[in-house]
GUTOR-184139 format. One record per residue (C-alpha): x, y, z; residue number from 1; residue in three letters. Coordinates in steps of 0.25 Angstrom, whole numbers, always signed. Example, Ala and Ser with C-alpha at 12.3 -4.5 7.8 and 13.67 -1.06 7.14 Angstrom:
BEGIN
<pt xx="+49" yy="-18" zz="+31" k="1" r="ALA"/>
<pt xx="+55" yy="-4" zz="+29" k="2" r="SER"/>
***
This chain:
BEGIN
<pt xx="+334" yy="+411" zz="+456" k="1" r="PHE"/>
<pt xx="+346" yy="+412" zz="+464" k="2" r="ASP"/>
<pt xx="+355" yy="+416" zz="+452" k="3" r="ALA"/>
<pt xx="+364" yy="+429" zz="+455" k="4" r="GLN"/>
<pt xx="+372" yy="+437" zz="+445" k="5" r="TYR"/>
<pt xx="+387" yy="+441" zz="+446" k="6" r="PHE"/>
<pt xx="+393" yy="+453" zz="+438" k="7" r="ASP"/>
<pt xx="+408" yy="+456" zz="+441" k="8" r="ALA"/>
<pt xx="+417" yy="+466" zz="+433" k="9" r="SER"/>
<pt xx="+429" yy="+475" zz="+433" k="10" r="SER"/>
<pt xx="+438" yy="+483" zz="+424" k="11" r="VAL"/>
<pt xx="+453" yy="+483" zz="+428" k="12" r="LEU"/>
<pt xx="+466" yy="+487" zz="+422" k="13" r="ARG"/>
<pt xx="+471" yy="+477" zz="+412" k="14" r="LYS"/>
<pt xx="+480" yy="+467" zz="+419" k="15" r="PRO"/>
<pt xx="+495" yy="+467" zz="+416" k="16" r="SER"/>
<pt xx="+502" yy="+456" zz="+410" k="17" r="LEU"/>
<pt xx="+500" yy="+444" zz="+419" k="18" r="GLY"/>
<pt xx="+490" yy="+451" zz="+428" k="19" r="GLU"/>
<pt xx="+476" yy="+446" zz="+430" k="20" r="THR"/>
<pt xx="+464" yy="+455" zz="+433" k="21" r="ALA"/>
<pt xx="+451" yy="+450" zz="+438" k="22" r="THR"/>
<pt xx="+440" yy="+458" zz="+431" k="23" r="LEU"/>
<pt xx="+428" yy="+451" zz="+437" k="24" r="ALA"/>
<pt xx="+426" yy="+440" zz="+448" k="25" r="GLU"/>
<pt xx="+414" yy="+433" zz="+454" k="26" r="PHE"/>
<pt xx="+413" yy="+422" zz="+464" k="27" r="LYS"/>
<pt xx="+401" yy="+413" zz="+464" k="28" r="LEU"/>
<pt xx="+396" yy="+411" zz="+479" k="29" r="PRO"/>
<pt xx="+399" yy="+396" zz="+484" k="30" r="PRO"/>
<pt xx="+388" yy="+387" zz="+479" k="31" r="GLN"/>
<pt xx="+384" yy="+396" zz="+467" k="32" r="TYR"/>
<pt xx="+386" yy="+393" zz="+452" k="33" r="CYS"/>
<pt xx="+386" yy="+403" zz="+441" k="34" r="GLY"/>
<pt xx="+387" yy="+407" zz="+427" k="35" r="VAL"/>
<pt xx="+395" yy="+417" zz="+420" k="36" r="LEU"/>
<pt xx="+386" yy="+424" zz="+410" k="37" r="GLU"/>
<pt xx="+394" yy="+436" zz="+405" k="38" r="TYR"/>
<pt xx="+408" yy="+442" zz="+405" k="39" r="PHE"/>
<pt xx="+413" yy="+454" zz="+399" k="40" r="SER"/>
<pt xx="+427" yy="+461" zz="+396" k="41" r="GLN"/>
<pt xx="+432" yy="+475" zz="+395" k="42" r="PHE"/>
<pt xx="+445" yy="+481" zz="+390" k="43" r="THR"/>
<pt xx="+447" yy="+496" zz="+389" k="44" r="ASP"/>
<pt xx="+453" yy="+494" zz="+375" k="45" r="ALA"/>
<pt xx="+440" yy="+487" zz="+371" k="46" r="TYR"/>
<pt xx="+432" yy="+498" zz="+376" k="47" r="ALA"/>
<pt xx="+439" yy="+508" zz="+367" k="48" r="VAL"/>
<pt xx="+439" yy="+498" zz="+354" k="49" r="ASN"/>
<pt xx="+430" yy="+487" zz="+354" k="50" r="ASN"/>
<pt xx="+438" yy="+479" zz="+344" k="51" r="SER"/>
<pt xx="+449" yy="+477" zz="+354" k="52" r="LEU"/>
<pt xx="+443" yy="+464" zz="+359" k="53" r="ILE"/>
<pt xx="+457" yy="+457" zz="+360" k="54" r="GLU"/>
<pt xx="+464" yy="+458" zz="+373" k="55" r="THR"/>
<pt xx="+478" yy="+452" zz="+370" k="56" r="PRO"/>
<pt xx="+484" yy="+457" zz="+384" k="57" r="ASP"/>
<pt xx="+472" yy="+453" zz="+392" k="58" r="VAL"/>
<pt xx="+467" yy="+439" zz="+394" k="59" r="GLU"/>
<pt xx="+453" yy="+437" zz="+400" k="60" r="TRP"/>
<pt xx="+448" yy="+425" zz="+408" k="61" r="SER"/>
<pt xx="+436" yy="+421" zz="+416" k="62" r="ILE"/>
<pt xx="+439" yy="+412" zz="+428" k="63" r="LEU"/>
<pt xx="+431" yy="+403" zz="+437" k="64" r="ALA"/>
<pt xx="+438" yy="+399" zz="+450" k="65" r="ASP"/>
<pt xx="+451" yy="+403" zz="+443" k="66" r="GLY"/>
<pt xx="+450" yy="+394" zz="+431" k="67" r="SER"/>
<pt xx="+446" yy="+400" zz="+417" k="68" r="PRO"/>
<pt xx="+431" yy="+399" zz="+414" k="69" r="LEU"/>
<pt xx="+428" yy="+392" zz="+401" k="70" r="PHE"/>
<pt xx="+427" yy="+397" zz="+390" k="71" r="PRO"/>
<pt xx="+433" yy="+410" zz="+395" k="72" r="TYR"/>
<pt xx="+447" yy="+405" zz="+398" k="73" r="LEU"/>
<pt xx="+455" yy="+416" zz="+393" k="74" r="SER"/>
<pt xx="+454" yy="+426" zz="+381" k="75" r="PHE"/>
<pt xx="+461" yy="+439" zz="+376" k="76" r="ARG"/>
<pt xx="+449" yy="+446" zz="+370" k="77" r="HIS"/>
<pt xx="+436" yy="+452" zz="+374" k="78" r="ILE"/>
<pt xx="+425" yy="+442" zz="+373" k="79" r="VAL"/>
<pt xx="+414" yy="+450" zz="+380" k="80" r="ASN"/>
<pt xx="+416" yy="+465" zz="+380" k="81" r="PRO"/>
<pt xx="+411" yy="+472" zz="+392" k="82" r="TRP"/>
<pt xx="+399" yy="+482" zz="+389" k="83" r="GLY"/>
<pt xx="+395" yy="+475" zz="+376" k="84" r="GLN"/>
<pt xx="+386" yy="+464" zz="+381" k="85" r="GLY"/>
<pt xx="+394" yy="+451" zz="+384" k="86" r="SER"/>
<pt xx="+391" yy="+438" zz="+378" k="87" r="PHE"/>
<pt xx="+384" yy="+429" zz="+388" k="88" r="PRO"/>
<pt xx="+391" yy="+417" zz="+393" k="89" r="VAL"/>
<pt xx="+386" yy="+406" zz="+402" k="90" r="ALA"/>
<pt xx="+398" yy="+400" zz="+409" k="91" r="VAL"/>
<pt xx="+394" yy="+391" zz="+422" k="92" r="ARG"/>
<pt xx="+402" yy="+395" zz="+434" k="93" r="LEU"/>
<pt xx="+406" yy="+384" zz="+445" k="94" r="PRO"/>
<pt xx="+400" yy="+385" zz="+459" k="95" r="GLU"/>
<pt xx="+407" yy="+396" zz="+467" k="96" r="GLY"/>
<pt xx="+416" yy="+400" zz="+456" k="97" r="ALA"/>
<pt xx="+424" yy="+413" zz="+456" k="98" r="THR"/>
<pt xx="+424" yy="+419" zz="+442" k="99" r="ILE"/>
<pt xx="+434" yy="+429" zz="+437" k="100" r="LYS"/>
<pt xx="+436" yy="+437" zz="+424" k="101" r="PHE"/>
<pt xx="+451" yy="+440" zz="+423" k="102" r="ILE"/>
<pt xx="+460" yy="+448" zz="+413" k="103" r="ALA"/>
<pt xx="+474" yy="+444" zz="+413" k="104" r="ARG"/>
<pt xx="+486" yy="+452" zz="+406" k="105" r="GLY"/>
<pt xx="+493" yy="+444" zz="+396" k="106" r="VAL"/>
<pt xx="+503" yy="+446" zz="+385" k="107" r="ASN"/>
<pt xx="+497" yy="+452" zz="+373" k="108" r="GLY"/>
<pt xx="+498" yy="+464" zz="+364" k="109" r="ALA"/>
<pt xx="+490" yy="+475" zz="+370" k="110" r="PRO"/>
<pt xx="+478" yy="+481" zz="+363" k="111" r="THR"/>
<pt xx="+478" yy="+495" zz="+358" k="112" r="LEU"/>
<pt xx="+473" yy="+502" zz="+366" k="113" r="PRO"/>
<pt xx="+478" yy="+494" zz="+377" k="114" r="PRO"/>
<pt xx="+469" yy="+487" zz="+387" k="115" r="ILE"/>
<pt xx="+470" yy="+494" zz="+400" k="116" r="THR"/>
<pt xx="+457" yy="+489" zz="+407" k="117" r="LYS"/>
<pt xx="+450" yy="+476" zz="+407" k="118" r="VAL"/>
<pt xx="+437" yy="+472" zz="+413" k="119" r="GLY"/>
<pt xx="+428" yy="+460" zz="+415" k="120" r="GLY"/>
<pt xx="+414" yy="+457" zz="+419" k="121" r="ARG"/>
<pt xx="+408" yy="+443" zz="+423" k="122" r="LEU"/>
<pt xx="+393" yy="+442" zz="+425" k="123" r="LEU"/>
<pt xx="+385" yy="+429" zz="+428" k="124" r="GLY"/>
<pt xx="+376" yy="+423" zz="+438" k="125" r="ARG"/>
<pt xx="+377" yy="+412" zz="+449" k="126" r="PHE"/>
<pt xx="+367" yy="+404" zz="+458" k="127" r="TRP"/>
<pt xx="+367" yy="+394" zz="+469" k="128" r="TYR"/>
<pt xx="+371" yy="+380" zz="+466" k="129" r="ASN"/>
<pt xx="+364" yy="+370" zz="+475" k="130" r="SER"/>
<pt xx="+373" yy="+359" zz="+471" k="131" r="THR"/>
<pt xx="+384" yy="+366" zz="+478" k="132" r="HIS"/>
<pt xx="+376" yy="+371" zz="+490" k="133" r="GLY"/>
<pt xx="+369" yy="+364" zz="+501" k="134" r="ASP"/>
<pt xx="+355" yy="+371" zz="+500" k="135" r="ALA"/>
<pt xx="+350" yy="+358" zz="+493" k="136" r="ILE"/>
<pt xx="+355" yy="+345" zz="+498" k="137" r="ARG"/>
<pt xx="+355" yy="+333" zz="+488" k="138" r="GLN"/>
<pt xx="+350" yy="+320" zz="+493" k="139" r="ARG"/>
<pt xx="+357" yy="+307" zz="+488" k="140" r="PHE"/>
***
């Protein structure tokens, strides 16, 4: 009943070697838990040629409170292409977590055509967690 949804996204220039770009970010309110239900990725090279799923000079990660979110620790390919119906996921998010989808510029042979833009999208839901709140007091 009290579940709400989040949907965060952006498209940015590809980060240079050693740079990190935050493509999507959402902070759960204090005393709220959540679940990541979908994520999607975009590169302008993939938009031109759908066979270009490898991103050897871009590393993708989803972070929860700064730590990689299992099983999306880091990858160098498009797992869920933006605009083509992402595969659903169900990854529980800790209470009050900040979730980020990042792209990092890394050493790797650039694709042809080269990637110049990257995008990411996070979609999920969150709800009040009475275990972490004081709305219902437990008696011992």
